[in-house]
C-alpha positions as MATLAB code, in Angstrom:
seq = 'MECRTHCIERPISRCFGGIGRFVGRYPWVFLFIPLLVSAGLGGGFYYLEEREANDIEDQFTPVNGPAKMERQFVQENFNMSDSDFSYMRLDTEGTYASLIVVSKSNILTKLAFNEIISLDRQVKQIKAGDGQISYESSCATIGRSCVSNTVLDIVNYNASKIEDISLTFPFYKFQSKSVFLGTEIGGVKITSDNIESAEAIRLFYFLREDNSTRNELWLKAFIETLSKEPELKEVSVSYFTSISRQEEFEGNSKSVIPFFSITYTLAITFSIISCMRLDSVRNKVWVATFGVLSAGLAVLSSFGMLLYIGMPFAMTVATAPFLILGIGVDNTFIMISFWQRTHVHDSVEDRLAETYKEAAVSITITTLTDALAFYIGLMTPFRSVQSFCMYTSTAVLFCYLYNITFFGAFMALNGRREKSNRHWLTCMKIPKPGDTPEHCKVCCMGGAYDKETGAEVPMPVNDLFKEYYGPILTNSYTKVLVILLYAGYLAGSIYGCRQMEEGIDLKNLAADGSYVGNYYDDEDSYFSEYGPNVMVVVKGEYLYWDETSLSNLDACLERFESLPNVNKEMTTPSWLQSYEIFGNQSDFNLKDEKIFKEHLPEFLQISGFQQDVNFTNGSIYASRFFIPTVNIVTSVDEKKLLNELRETAEKCEEVPLLVYHPAFIYYDQYAVIVSNTIQNVAVATAAMLVISLLLIPNPLCSLWVTFAIASVIVGVAGFMALWDVNLDSISMINLVICIGFSVDFSAHISYAFVSSSKPSANEKAVEALFSLGYPIVQGAVSTILGVVVLSASKSYIFRTFFKIMFLVILFGMVHGIVFIPVFLTLFGCCGNKQLDDGL';
ca = [
     314.492   93.881  202.879;
     312.605   90.652  203.769;
     308.930   90.225  203.011;
     308.359   86.459  202.990;
     305.518   84.400  204.464;
     306.622   80.754  204.638;
     304.381   79.715  207.542;
     301.838   77.994  205.293;
     303.786   77.282  202.129;
     306.642   75.361  203.814;
     304.455   72.946  205.832;
     302.341   72.250  202.734;
     305.483   71.658  200.716;
     306.832   69.202  203.324;
     303.436   67.473  203.474;
     303.395   66.966  199.712;
     306.944   65.662  199.892;
     305.668   62.947  202.217;
     302.740   62.195  199.902;
     305.120   61.912  196.956;
     307.322   59.486  198.883;
     304.273   57.371  199.801;
     302.985   57.302  196.199;
     306.484   56.408  194.999;
     306.603   53.509  197.456;
     303.210   52.031  196.415;
     302.691   53.139  192.810;
     300.538   50.194  191.720;
     298.003   50.930  194.454;
     297.691   54.569  193.420;
     297.514   53.585  189.764;
     294.640   51.111  190.105;
     292.492   52.824  192.736;
     291.702   55.826  190.436;
     290.917   53.383  187.634;
     288.454   51.487  189.844;
     286.923   54.719  191.168;
     286.511   56.022  187.620;
     284.892   52.776  186.493;
     282.407   52.961  189.362;
     281.577   56.653  189.080;
     281.492   56.475  185.298;
     278.296   54.466  185.659;
     276.591   57.767  186.385;
     276.558   58.444  182.635;
     273.666   55.966  182.491;
     271.529   58.828  183.826;
     272.852   61.417  181.379;
     269.752   61.554  179.188;
     267.337   62.120  182.066;
     269.637   64.699  183.681;
     269.872   66.813  180.530;
     268.519   70.317  181.133;
     268.215   72.120  177.826;
     265.129   74.266  178.270;
     266.196   77.652  176.901;
     264.094   79.755  179.239;
     265.143   77.766  182.292;
     268.848   77.789  181.439;
     269.454   81.196  179.858;
     267.201   83.577  181.778;
     267.648   84.747  185.402;
     266.235   82.222  187.871;
     264.106   84.748  189.755;
     263.806   87.380  187.041;
     261.132   90.065  187.594;
     259.397   89.131  184.336;
     258.704   85.626  185.665;
     256.967   87.121  188.684;
     255.071   89.492  186.396;
     254.036   86.586  184.175;
     252.769   84.686  187.205;
     250.563   87.641  188.168;
     249.207   87.900  184.617;
     248.462   84.161  184.481;
     246.690   84.246  187.835;
     244.490   87.198  186.925;
     243.786   86.936  183.191;
     242.518   83.823  181.453;
     242.836   83.304  177.726;
     239.512   82.433  176.148;
     239.509   79.201  174.128;
     237.121   80.686  171.581;
     238.437   84.241  171.438;
     242.147   84.010  170.660;
     244.216   87.190  170.887;
     247.953   87.115  170.118;
     248.431   90.439  171.888;
     247.068   88.984  175.133;
     249.207   85.837  175.277;
     251.223   85.457  178.485;
     253.719   83.184  176.690;
     255.103   83.173  173.173;
     252.241   80.895  172.193;
     252.218   77.739  170.068;
     252.510   78.560  166.398;
     254.137   78.114  163.024;
     255.122   81.047  160.845;
     256.242   81.819  157.303;
     258.009   84.886  155.963;
     257.576   85.102  152.203;
     260.005   87.469  150.459;
     260.039   88.857  146.948;
     263.011   90.522  145.267;
     260.709   93.208  143.929;
     257.126   94.057  144.874;
     255.351   91.190  146.619;
     251.909   92.776  146.250;
     251.353   91.236  142.829;
     249.058   88.562  141.491;
     251.908   86.153  140.696;
     253.454   86.492  144.156;
     250.111   86.132  145.930;
     249.261   83.042  143.898;
     252.323   81.378  145.434;
     251.559   82.785  148.913;
     248.000   81.442  148.804;
     249.350   78.116  147.536;
     251.747   77.983  150.497;
     248.932   78.790  152.888;
     246.812   76.015  151.417;
     249.741   73.597  151.659;
     250.269   74.430  155.357;
     246.596   73.953  156.198;
     246.632   70.549  154.537;
     249.503   69.282  156.706;
     248.529   66.282  158.811;
     250.479   64.486  161.532;
     250.076   61.428  163.721;
     249.110   59.034  160.894;
     246.767   61.646  159.476;
     244.828   62.065  162.736;
     246.109   65.548  163.570;
     245.175   68.321  161.157;
     245.540   72.069  161.355;
     241.793   72.561  161.594;
     241.525   70.212  164.570;
     244.337   71.979  166.460;
     244.112   75.636  165.455;
     243.415   78.524  167.815;
     239.973   79.956  167.132;
     237.942   83.127  167.154;
     234.376   81.994  167.465;
     234.294   78.715  165.607;
     236.821   79.613  162.927;
     240.594   79.178  162.916;
     242.560   82.380  163.432;
     243.321   83.655  159.942;
     245.896   85.955  158.407;
     244.390   89.384  157.805;
     246.322   90.079  154.623;
     244.795   86.958  153.013;
     241.339   87.792  154.369;
     241.559   91.210  152.697;
     241.963   89.642  149.257;
     239.522   86.849  150.188;
     242.168   84.295  149.093;
     241.909   85.623  145.525;
     245.347   86.664  144.272;
     244.000   88.879  141.490;
     242.431   91.254  144.020;
     245.717   92.371  145.542;
     246.507   94.642  142.589;
     243.091   96.319  142.779;
     243.160   97.160  146.485;
     244.747  100.324  147.829;
     246.198   99.311  151.200;
     246.849  101.927  153.870;
     249.627  101.321  156.369;
     250.064  100.405  159.170;
     246.290  100.466  159.803;
     243.722   99.420  157.193;
     239.945   99.679  157.422;
     238.562   96.192  156.837;
     234.992   95.076  157.489;
     234.308   98.229  159.536;
     237.319   97.553  161.756;
     240.782   99.080  161.783;
     243.266   96.202  161.416;
     247.013   96.441  162.014;
     249.178   95.279  159.081;
     252.616   96.169  160.526;
     253.309   92.589  161.611;
     252.103   91.015  158.349;
     253.512   93.238  155.598;
     257.170   94.231  155.672;
     259.684   96.205  153.594;
     256.962   98.720  152.825;
     257.261  101.838  150.686;
     254.492  104.341  151.379;
     253.012  107.167  149.332;
     250.385  109.312  151.102;
     249.681  106.578  153.692;
     249.077  104.048  150.893;
     251.415  101.130  150.249;
     253.236  101.622  146.964;
     255.197   98.358  147.250;
     256.267   95.781  149.825;
     258.938   93.092  149.980;
     257.639   90.563  152.505;
     254.490   88.934  153.852;
     254.421   87.122  157.196;
     251.837   84.444  157.971;
     251.055   82.932  161.380;
     249.341   79.645  162.214;
     248.437   79.575  165.905;
     247.429   76.393  167.714;
     245.378   75.848  170.852;
     247.482   75.106  173.911;
     245.287   72.376  175.345;
     247.310   69.444  173.965;
     251.073   69.985  173.703;
     251.757   66.471  172.368;
     249.401   66.896  169.399;
     250.741   70.367  168.741;
     254.353   69.181  168.736;
     253.565   66.442  166.223;
     251.864   68.911  163.876;
     254.667   71.482  164.215;
     257.266   68.819  163.397;
     255.242   67.860  160.336;
     255.188   71.554  159.382;
     258.996   71.761  159.668;
     259.429   68.591  157.625;
     257.092   69.846  154.906;
     258.747   73.256  154.584;
     262.253   71.783  154.702;
     261.563   70.142  151.334;
     261.728   73.607  149.748;
     258.486   74.111  147.823;
     258.902   75.044  144.173;
     258.519   78.817  144.074;
     259.387   81.137  141.192;
     258.293   84.567  142.387;
     259.143   84.385  146.101;
     261.411   82.717  148.659;
     260.250   81.500  152.047;
     261.706   81.139  155.552;
     259.865   79.306  158.292;
     259.809   78.943  162.055;
     257.785   77.363  164.840;
     257.492   77.848  168.580;
     259.483   74.612  169.100;
     262.188   75.358  166.497;
     264.585   77.224  168.747;
     264.444   74.514  171.401;
     264.902   71.670  168.911;
     267.856   73.346  167.220;
     269.441   74.108  170.578;
     269.169   70.504  171.725;
     270.672   69.355  168.434;
     273.736   71.513  169.061;
     274.857   69.413  172.025;
     275.070   66.326  169.812;
     277.115   68.167  167.196;
     280.059   68.535  169.591;
     280.468   64.789  170.268;
     282.733   64.112  167.231;
     285.100   66.823  168.465;
     285.971   64.910  171.649;
     287.937   62.210  169.853;
     289.719   64.773  167.672;
     290.606   66.890  170.716;
     292.035   64.050  172.769;
     293.979   62.784  169.755;
     295.470   66.258  169.279;
     296.265   66.565  172.977;
     297.970   63.184  173.157;
     299.922   63.853  169.956;
     301.121   67.260  171.134;
     301.963   65.973  174.618;
     303.990   63.103  173.162;
     305.850   65.303  170.688;
     306.630   68.006  173.269;
     307.885   65.424  175.809;
     309.755   63.255  173.305;
     313.526   62.887  173.608;
     316.131   61.106  171.531;
     317.377   59.489  174.744;
     315.730   56.043  174.735;
     315.572   55.948  178.547;
     314.643   59.538  179.426;
     311.889   59.674  176.779;
     308.597   60.749  178.403;
     306.179   59.519  175.717;
     304.194   57.260  178.048;
     304.227   59.814  180.843;
     302.664   62.405  178.543;
     300.055   59.893  177.367;
     299.060   59.023  180.928;
     298.858   62.737  181.723;
     296.116   63.100  179.105;
     294.487   59.876  180.332;
     294.485   61.287  183.870;
     292.465   64.306  182.693;
     290.030   62.001  180.892;
     289.519   59.922  184.051;
     288.867   63.135  186.007;
     286.054   64.063  183.614;
     284.614   60.529  183.753;
     284.657   60.420  187.572;
     283.425   63.946  188.291;
     280.652   63.955  185.712;
     279.557   60.463  186.677;
     279.402   61.361  190.376;
     277.301   64.467  189.763;
     274.992   62.553  187.412;
     274.492   59.958  190.161;
     273.623   62.750  192.592;
     271.105   64.214  190.143;
     272.841   67.441  189.106;
     271.221   68.874  185.933;
     273.436   68.610  182.855;
     273.109   71.780  180.762;
     274.454   71.937  177.235;
     277.118   74.399  178.354;
     278.711   71.569  180.346;
     279.651   69.885  177.055;
     282.517   72.384  176.751;
     283.984   71.446  180.152;
     285.964   68.322  179.039;
     287.950   70.470  176.610;
     288.818   72.802  179.468;
     289.695   70.040  181.949;
     291.983   68.496  179.366;
     293.919   71.752  179.215;
     294.157   72.067  182.997;
     295.222   68.433  183.432;
     297.868   68.533  180.739;
     299.174   71.847  182.101;
     299.676   70.226  185.527;
     301.300   67.251  183.809;
     303.909   69.430  182.145;
     304.665   71.209  185.430;
     305.234   67.919  187.244;
     307.389   66.515  184.430;
     309.462   69.705  184.498;
     310.177   69.404  188.219;
     310.849   65.648  187.932;
     313.516   66.339  185.326;
     315.288   68.647  187.785;
     315.658   65.968  190.474;
     318.848   63.911  190.840;
     318.721   60.847  188.618;
     320.797   58.739  191.055;
     318.368   59.296  193.926;
     315.783   56.628  194.648;
     312.445   56.870  192.848;
     310.752   57.647  196.163;
     313.151   60.523  196.825;
     312.773   61.879  193.289;
     308.981   61.800  193.476;
     309.064   63.348  196.958;
     311.216   66.185  195.647;
     308.953   66.612  192.612;
     305.858   66.824  194.798;
     307.590   69.163  197.201;
     308.276   71.647  194.408;
     305.470   71.067  191.897;
     302.532   70.176  194.119;
     302.414   73.598  195.797;
     302.430   75.275  192.394;
     299.591   73.123  191.005;
     297.748   73.392  194.338;
     297.665   77.171  193.937;
     296.265   76.914  190.440;
     293.788   74.148  191.354;
     292.426   76.075  194.323;
     292.081   79.235  192.269;
     290.462   77.415  189.318;
     288.048   75.431  191.486;
     287.182   78.428  193.645;
     286.560   80.590  190.580;
     284.077   78.030  189.280;
     282.373   77.499  192.631;
     281.947   81.268  192.919;
     280.210   81.059  189.537;
     277.403   79.185  191.319;
     276.309   82.581  192.664;
     275.032   83.627  189.235;
     271.258   83.560  188.569;
     271.641   81.595  185.307;
     271.180   77.837  185.605;
     273.365   77.211  182.533;
     276.253   78.933  184.333;
     275.518   77.164  187.622;
     275.499   73.747  185.947;
     278.721   74.437  184.070;
     280.483   75.739  187.172;
     279.425   72.786  189.341;
     280.592   70.175  186.833;
     283.797   72.000  185.955;
     284.872   72.843  189.517;
     284.295   69.251  190.592;
     286.248   68.011  187.564;
     289.118   70.367  188.446;
     289.328   68.815  191.922;
     289.286   65.288  190.491;
     291.904   66.323  187.947;
     294.125   67.536  190.789;
     293.503   64.370  192.829;
     294.337   62.118  189.880;
     297.437   64.180  189.079;
     298.690   63.515  192.608;
     297.728   59.843  192.645;
     297.263   58.224  189.220;
     299.711   60.348  187.244;
     302.226   60.479  190.110;
     302.061   56.687  190.387;
     302.823   56.283  186.711;
     305.709   58.734  187.019;
     307.073   56.505  189.779;
     306.735   53.385  187.598;
     308.366   55.227  184.714;
     311.092   56.336  187.160;
     311.756   52.716  188.060;
     312.161   51.966  184.361;
     314.593   54.868  184.020;
     316.446   53.777  187.176;
     317.133   50.359  185.660;
     318.039   51.989  182.327;
     315.336   50.276  180.291;
     314.147   51.287  176.811;
     310.988   53.454  176.776;
     309.213   51.162  174.264;
     310.560   47.621  174.770;
     311.435   47.947  178.483;
     314.622   46.007  177.687;
     317.802   47.052  179.473;
     320.112   49.059  177.240;
     323.656   50.384  177.693;
     324.387   53.833  179.051;
     326.146   56.486  176.921;
     329.764   55.593  176.207;
     329.177   51.846  176.503;
     328.047   51.292  172.882;
     329.381   51.786  169.363;
     328.845   55.171  167.706;
     326.179   53.917  165.266;
     323.934   52.679  168.129;
     323.709   55.972  169.937;
     320.095   56.832  169.182;
     318.160   53.590  169.535;
     320.457   51.358  171.541;
     321.443   53.460  174.513;
     320.086   56.003  176.959;
     320.136   57.331  180.484;
     322.221   60.479  179.936;
     322.224   63.176  182.616;
     323.929   66.449  183.459;
     327.155   65.613  185.337;
     327.227   69.020  187.058;
     323.701   69.053  188.471;
     322.989   65.327  188.624;
     319.642   66.001  186.976;
     318.368   65.046  183.538;
     319.817   66.950  180.619;
     317.537   69.951  180.053;
     315.528   69.929  176.880;
     316.891   72.297  174.199;
     313.841   74.534  174.548;
     314.600   75.044  178.240;
     318.080   76.181  177.303;
     316.546   78.691  174.885;
     314.720   80.288  177.798;
     317.904   80.319  179.920;
     320.492   81.347  177.367;
     318.534   83.618  175.058;
     314.950   84.507  175.944;
     315.493   85.217  179.660;
     318.542   87.492  179.241;
     316.915   89.347  176.342;
     313.696   89.864  178.309;
     315.549   91.231  181.343;
     317.545   93.650  179.229;
     316.750   97.301  180.075;
     315.741   98.232  176.530;
     313.489   95.182  176.269;
     311.788   96.172  179.505;
     310.942   99.571  178.038;
     309.511   97.837  174.966;
     307.480   95.461  177.166;
     306.026   98.392  179.127;
     305.013  100.114  175.882;
     303.535   96.859  174.597;
     301.532   96.499  177.809;
     300.279  100.066  177.524;
     299.032   99.298  174.001;
     297.389   96.089  175.214;
     295.658   97.956  178.022;
     294.476  100.744  175.709;
     293.024   98.237  173.221;
     291.328   96.341  176.055;
     289.677   99.439  177.512;
     288.514  100.544  174.075;
     286.964   97.098  173.489;
     285.202   97.173  176.861;
     283.519  100.418  175.852;
     282.173   98.714  172.690;
     280.707   95.738  174.547;
     277.076   94.771  173.983;
     274.938   92.795  176.411;
     272.546   89.908  176.037;
     272.295   86.691  174.069;
     270.723   86.834  170.631;
     268.247   83.954  170.602;
     269.022   83.065  166.989;
     272.565   82.230  168.144;
     271.191   79.238  170.016;
     270.572   77.581  166.637;
     273.346   76.220  164.438;
     274.813   78.194  161.562;
     272.883   77.692  158.349;
     269.794   76.625  160.258;
     266.362   77.558  158.947;
     265.887   79.340  162.291;
     268.675   81.785  161.464;
     267.163   82.488  158.037;
     263.807   83.298  159.616;
     265.348   85.615  162.199;
     267.333   87.384  159.457;
     264.175   87.984  157.444;
     262.355   89.133  160.567;
     265.114   91.631  161.362;
     265.172   92.874  157.767;
     261.453   93.363  157.230;
     259.590   93.336  160.558;
     261.762   95.140  163.090;
     259.959   98.489  162.889;
     257.111   97.446  165.152;
     257.956   95.996  168.561;
     255.875   94.146  171.141;
     252.536   95.355  172.486;
     253.398   95.683  176.166;
     250.818   95.018  178.867;
     250.453   97.706  181.520;
     248.681   95.938  184.356;
     246.887   97.669  187.216;
     247.244   95.464  190.294;
     244.656   95.228  193.048;
     241.273   96.860  193.607;
     241.698  100.268  191.994;
     238.985  102.985  192.088;
     238.269  103.292  188.339;
     235.113  105.346  188.995;
     236.845  107.950  191.172;
     237.840  111.099  189.260;
     241.115  111.602  191.112;
     242.123  107.955  190.684;
     241.097  108.069  187.039;
     243.141  111.222  186.517;
     246.189  109.572  188.110;
     245.784  106.513  185.873;
     245.462  108.669  182.742;
     248.580  110.611  183.731;
     250.538  107.372  184.142;
     249.392  106.027  180.791;
     250.384  109.322  179.151;
     253.877  108.936  180.608;
     254.138  105.524  178.967;
     252.900  106.931  175.648;
     255.517  109.702  175.776;
     258.447  107.262  175.917;
     260.729  107.387  172.837;
     260.058  103.777  171.778;
     256.279  104.037  172.150;
     254.080  105.227  169.280;
     251.083  107.021  170.774;
     249.302  107.175  167.409;
     249.150  103.365  167.285;
     247.508  103.014  170.688;
     244.160  101.231  170.424;
     241.175  102.108  172.673;
     241.410  100.409  176.065;
     238.601   98.638  177.907;
     238.201  101.668  180.186;
     237.946  104.170  177.336;
     235.445  101.922  175.563;
     233.443  101.521  178.767;
     233.264  105.300  179.194;
     231.885  105.603  175.657;
     229.431  102.809  176.404;
     228.327  104.601  179.589;
     227.829  107.928  177.811;
     225.788  106.296  175.053;
     223.609  104.531  177.618;
     223.335  107.475  180.024;
     224.976  105.550  182.854;
     226.704  107.512  185.593;
     229.968  105.591  185.698;
     231.274  107.900  188.417;
     229.107  105.932  190.799;
     230.789  102.762  192.065;
     227.587  100.730  192.216;
     226.531  101.641  188.668;
     230.099  101.143  187.380;
     230.223   97.582  188.692;
     226.596   96.781  187.848;
     226.980   97.334  184.096;
     230.585   96.190  183.724;
     229.827   92.459  183.125;
     227.355   93.337  180.356;
     229.872   95.640  178.691;
     232.707   93.105  178.871;
     230.476   90.447  177.344;
     229.454   92.468  174.298;
     232.716   94.364  173.750;
     235.234   91.504  173.772;
     237.272   92.954  176.627;
     236.598   90.079  179.040;
     240.240   89.036  178.898;
     241.437   92.473  180.051;
     239.567   92.747  183.349;
     239.578   90.361  186.305;
     236.108   91.130  187.679;
     235.320   88.519  190.320;
     232.652   88.575  193.048;
     231.859   92.223  192.463;
     235.493   93.414  192.639;
     238.073   94.347  190.007;
     241.281   92.592  191.080;
     243.295   93.547  188.007;
     242.976   95.112  184.581;
     245.338   95.756  181.710;
     246.096   98.252  178.984;
     248.399   97.915  175.964;
     251.285  100.101  174.842;
     252.564   99.670  171.242;
     256.356   99.896  170.883;
     258.452  100.627  167.807;
     262.037  100.317  166.546;
     263.234   97.616  168.951;
     266.092   96.298  166.816;
     269.211   95.742  168.923;
     269.923   94.439  172.421;
     270.582   98.047  173.438;
     267.024   98.952  172.350;
     265.619   96.002  174.299;
     267.479   96.928  177.467;
     266.515  100.579  177.157;
     262.841   99.734  176.572;
     262.645   97.397  179.564;
     264.347   99.858  181.918;
     262.216  102.804  180.783;
     258.943  100.881  181.113;
     259.766   99.593  184.577;
     261.042  102.970  185.749;
     257.857  104.635  184.491;
     255.733  102.061  186.323;
     257.666  102.665  189.551;
     257.279  106.442  189.279;
     253.495  106.073  189.164;
     253.281  105.758  192.929;
     249.545  106.509  193.027;
     248.732  103.554  190.755;
     250.028   99.997  191.463;
     251.399   99.012  188.036;
     253.506   96.329  186.429;
     254.578   95.964  182.798;
     254.827   92.643  180.988;
     255.419   90.998  177.661;
     256.622   87.403  177.062;
     259.845   88.762  175.524;
     260.695   90.383  178.884;
     261.567   86.919  180.191;
     264.659   87.135  177.975;
     265.148   90.888  178.350;
     265.647   90.306  182.099;
     269.179   89.137  181.442;
     270.176   92.746  180.761;
     269.263   93.719  184.320;
     271.668   91.255  185.931;
     274.360   90.235  183.444;
     276.765   93.118  184.050;
     276.269   93.359  187.817;
     276.633   89.598  188.255;
     279.715   89.429  186.079;
     281.349   92.234  188.074;
     280.291   90.570  191.337;
     281.760   87.207  190.315;
     284.981   88.754  189.097;
     285.382   90.897  192.224;
     284.658   88.087  194.697;
     286.825   85.613  192.807;
     289.700   88.072  192.491;
     289.577   88.740  196.240;
     289.585   84.986  196.892;
     292.524   84.536  194.506;
     294.432   87.206  196.413;
     293.859   85.405  199.710;
     295.014   82.066  198.255;
     298.060   83.678  196.675;
     298.978   85.415  199.943;
     298.729   82.120  201.796;
     300.641   79.932  199.349;
     303.107   82.234  197.570;
     305.780   83.078  200.181;
     305.850   86.769  199.365;
     302.941   89.222  199.770;
     304.039   91.592  197.036;
     304.331   88.803  194.483;
     300.818   87.716  195.487;
     299.636   91.194  194.609;
     301.248   90.819  191.194;
     299.298   87.600  190.657;
     296.104   89.474  191.562;
     297.130   92.235  189.173;
     297.540   89.608  186.436;
     293.971   88.405  187.058;
     292.547   91.900  186.660;
     294.717   92.617  183.634;
     293.793   89.413  181.802;
     290.089   89.850  182.572;
     290.103   93.386  181.188;
     291.968   92.175  178.111;
     289.647   89.247  177.455;
     286.520   91.366  178.016;
     287.785   94.080  175.678;
     289.044   91.905  172.862;
     286.052   89.542  172.980;
     283.854   92.573  172.279;
     286.087   93.434  169.314;
     285.692   89.793  168.204;
     281.874   90.164  168.065;
     281.142   88.332  171.318;
     278.419   89.826  173.521;
     278.406   89.780  177.300;
     275.800   87.089  177.973;
     275.417   83.979  180.101;
     277.670   82.057  177.685;
     280.538   84.547  177.795;
     279.988   84.999  181.548;
     280.956   81.334  181.938;
     284.135   81.998  180.049;
     284.974   85.060  182.111;
     284.688   82.840  185.181;
     287.173   80.523  183.459;
     289.302   83.573  182.799;
     289.654   84.227  186.529;
     291.077   80.776  187.121;
     293.321   80.575  184.086;
     294.698   84.073  184.492;
     296.074   82.898  187.831;
     297.663   79.715  186.507;
     300.571   80.961  184.447;
     301.338   84.012  186.576;
     301.185   81.972  189.782;
     303.642   79.397  188.392;
     306.146   82.059  187.413;
     305.675   84.107  190.593;
     306.121   81.060  192.801;
     309.255   80.023  190.904;
     310.578   83.605  191.117;
     310.040   83.769  194.879;
     311.471   80.298  195.463;
     314.664   81.068  193.541;
     317.867   81.352  195.540;
     319.506   83.638  192.990;
     320.710   86.974  194.416;
     319.317   89.435  191.880;
     315.852   89.984  190.420;
     316.987   89.535  186.828;
     318.648   86.219  187.652;
     315.512   85.103  189.507;
     313.405   85.929  186.462;
     315.752   84.007  184.142;
     315.758   80.971  186.435;
     311.960   81.051  186.741;
     311.648   81.182  182.943;
     314.234   78.394  182.592;
     312.252   76.203  185.017;
     308.704   76.945  183.911;
     308.797   78.892  180.654;
     308.581   75.811  178.473;
     305.941   74.020  180.627;
     303.825   77.184  180.476;
     304.117   77.289  176.691;
     303.346   73.560  176.580;
     300.295   74.035  178.789;
     299.068   77.006  176.756;
     299.487   75.270  173.408;
     297.891   72.035  174.680;
     294.904   73.957  176.053;
     294.452   75.850  172.794;
     294.697   72.553  170.910;
     292.055   71.248  173.296;
     289.561   73.876  172.178;
     290.702   74.754  168.654;
     288.427   72.128  167.100;
     285.471   74.053  168.510;
     286.284   76.913  166.142;
     284.880   74.696  163.384;
     281.619   74.160  165.250;
     278.385   75.488  163.772;
     277.187   76.387  167.261;
     277.579   79.908  168.654;
     278.023   78.497  172.165;
     281.007   76.348  171.235;
     282.585   78.973  168.983;
     282.257   81.558  171.753;
     283.926   79.113  174.132;
     286.828   78.759  171.697;
     287.179   82.502  171.128;
     287.314   83.404  174.794;
     289.476   80.427  175.779;
     291.912   81.392  173.037;
     292.072   84.936  174.390;
     292.365   83.732  177.990;
     295.213   81.350  177.250;
     297.018   83.737  174.917;
     296.844   86.688  177.313;
     297.518   84.465  180.343;
     300.628   83.035  178.702;
     301.880   86.480  177.618;
     301.407   87.749  181.169;
     303.178   84.670  182.554;
     306.269   84.734  180.373;
     306.469   88.396  179.332;
     304.707   90.976  181.502;
     304.911   89.478  185.009;
     308.638   88.516  184.864;
     309.476   92.068  183.757;
     307.230   93.704  186.348;
     308.664   91.481  189.111;
     312.149   92.727  188.285;
     311.022   96.348  188.237;
     308.639   96.735  191.149;
     308.698   94.810  194.392;
     310.795   93.076  196.980;
     310.531   89.441  196.005;
     314.114   88.499  196.631;
     316.477   88.046  199.493;
     317.602   91.608  199.052;
     316.435   94.805  197.456;
     316.060   94.480  193.736;
     318.973   96.488  192.563;
     319.184   95.660  188.933;
     315.924   96.808  187.506;
     315.906   99.385  184.776;
];
């Protein structure tokens, strides 16, 4: 039964044969042109610093996330008063510094508070900008005073008072007002609503947002002061500022630079060792070295070109060179493998033409699939993913181009050396085997070849695949074992997928051991019980004086208060409730529109609710209410809260509502991360299938390649979850990589299987493994070596890249040399006749 489709593959193969002949005829031209192009395009790195795009919100949140639109509405309708600061009403995270002071026992003691008050005094004395910028000159204010910390106000900055005061929790009556202590006192033990003991105190120091330069200088001085570890006996302290996360994140990109030299050294060393032969003529040491150099030139050219154009350079792009190195070296090994199978007595042009004819189609398949997978990644709404995909896909194309030109040209020059039987190191002519004394065999002669095939003598590892591994793998009992092994792999993968969590933890954007991580840990330990105060905003001119409208609004607010993560008892009186009380006390008929609007400005002025109502030109264009949330600890809680709030707002059809909190900017990732990942994987897999159908001359084998993509993706997704990696914009990048790499190994083997002239399926599988088994292992090991240094990185981003790349390469290789060869012999019609020797 025939099921071949050569109409595209054969012409492409012949075309590449012609290209190989042309490169072999003019190798010096094709060697120097890429070098000149790289030198010119490499100048683009001059613009690297100004192209860097490391803003966390811009890079790691959805481009058009709903929360950004909600924030815009809030900013347009509600203005923050310069003299009446309210943390709850901020439309951003604010500009601030913070301390979390922790005691091993009870922190509500005189000794502990002496140190807390001392820390507070030390912070307020910090000056920056040659002493010109103080806390008092930059602080956010209420009236004319800096915003203070309530817990210190309660004791009036006198530590001895803390042991005499009976604090209620979470609300405490202070100066005739009920103040909330849930965000300032943590690790609380309560007896009859009174605090028996507590473990932590949190202090905030908010700054005005009218001068970001001054604020940044003071915040940096704060970080420097606290980094010197004040001498404390009773307590320990962690600290954080509104610029800390960004500064730590930007520092991560510099931490990876030392790894580049280590990686390329490892890659060159491995390539040399794996291509080294005792034959002084056939040794491929220089070929392997130029293969690594070719990948380096591809990175230089592609990155430089995009930097010239003005493409933003996100920190995620810093992982791309490690990936391109793996792809380039993989292609190098494939081309070397096919070169070694050509006839050594043919001309260099003919040998290179034959190499291109066989190898170029194989690496074209993998290049197209890799590049297309990355270009499809541009569809994602995360700029960090878009930037990575643009740089990487372009680098893949350059890598392919330089493999065909620069590396092919050097292979031709090396072929000329081999043709004239010259030594690999000295380039001096040496005798062929049999023409020298016995003791000079290793260093004084070379040029051996297989007399039967006319090709180079296969490397011993290739023979292992042909004589041992291939026959064992195609044995019936082994096939049963492989099927059982695959079933176990699939079961583990599916189980892992069910354990997957979504979203990036912001503390992971800082390096391990960073003060940022310590602060987040303390925050999670002591202050996770009380979540954000969410704004519920009424949009447009609503009829607040109409009984029916008011009833509808009350019903909607009650729905919010009934949600599981909302604590109704903590809800504070809204502007509307307070206005109704004001109207009753003053005998105003607030059911009348004219009276309602007439007295509203007076009420807002004396009540402090001016920031909650946009009352302009006699119309209320927007107003807001606040919903207190609790127990928002994990990413699952965050996703659930966001979905429930938005769904509740949508169900209130009678009232035009939106919900907002600055944290929702980051919560938005949960709404798109899964759907976008599935979309990218589905579209890319479909595209891979089309490419495979066009270039692999057998439709059924193309389906097996597509199957390998799906199988590897499921495996990587499942096992990355078991390896404590969340599904976020960072891992999404790697799953895009997964699509491309899962094609590579399986496509090589499938193409070799289909192209084999052997009569039976088992023999085809053995020949495919003999031809490409070792290059696949070489490519896999070189790629893992390319990223293994990242496992030592202190950055979550780079470690995640290593983890997923390791899984991708491992599973891709296992599919390429274990699962796919067995499945091709069992199911399908990829030969010249029916497969008759399966199980």
